[in-house]
C-alpha positions in Angstrom: 86.4 3.0 -60.2 84.5 0.0 -61.7 80.8 -0.6 -61.2 78.8 -3.7 -62.0 75.7 -2.7 -63.9 74.6 -6.3 -64.5 71.6 -5.9 -62.2 70.4 -2.9 -64.2 69.5 -5.1 -67.1 68.8 -3.8 -70.6 65.4 -2.3 -70.0 65.2 1.3 -71.1 64.1 3.5 -68.2 65.7 1.2 -65.5 68.0 3.1 -63.1 70.1 2.7 -60.0 71.6 5.0 -57.4 75.3 4.5 -56.4 77.2 6.1 -53.5 80.9 5.2 -53.3 84.1 6.5 -51.8 87.4 5.7 -53.5 91.0 6.9 -53.5 92.1 9.7 -55.8 94.6 8.6 -58.5 98.0 10.1 -58.9 98.4 13.2 -61.1 94.9 14.6 -60.9 95.0 18.3 -61.4 97.4 21.0 -62.6 100.6 22.5 -61.5 98.8 25.0 -59.2 95.7 23.1 -58.1 95.4 19.3 -57.6 93.7 16.5 -55.7 96.2 14.8 -53.3 96.9 11.3 -54.3 95.0 8.8 -52.2 92.6 11.3 -50.7 88.9 10.3 -50.6 86.7 11.0 -53.6 83.0 10.8 -52.7 80.7 9.9 -55.6 76.9 10.1 -55.6 75.8 8.8 -59.0 72.6 7.8 -60.9 72.9 5.3 -63.7 70.0 5.2 -66.2 69.5 2.7 -69.0 68.7 4.5 -72.3 68.1 3.2 -75.8 71.8 4.1 -76.7 73.3 2.4 -73.6 73.9 3.9 -70.2 73.7 7.5 -69.0 75.6 8.4 -65.8 75.0 11.6 -63.9 75.8 12.8 -60.4 78.4 14.6 -58.2 81.9 13.8 -57.1 83.4 15.7 -54.1 87.1 15.9 -53.6 89.7 17.7 -51.4 91.8 20.2 -53.4 95.1 21.8 -52.6 97.3 24.3 -54.3 98.4 27.9 -54.8 96.5 31.0 -55.9 98.0 31.9 -59.3 97.6 35.6 -58.5 99.0 35.9 -55.0 100.6 32.5 -54.4 98.7 32.0 -51.1 98.0 28.4 -50.2 94.5 27.1 -51.1 92.9 24.1 -49.4 89.2 23.2 -49.8 86.5 20.9 -51.0 85.2 20.9 -54.6 82.1 19.3 -56.0 81.6 18.7 -59.7 
């Protein structure tokens, strides 16, 4: 995902909120738990201008699928990080 921060300027303390949905890339995860390729990734971000550059914080929510490594039962759910 690319984001234009041109409107943020170079003023320390300036900030912007960003809400975007984009497709998950291929090979995101492990052998047992992964994000399906092309599934929606919902990002809620805040971008702050600081003296050293930009600081990005927020949450990304994705659909995950896989197998429990203990019992090998299917797992399917939503994860936010």
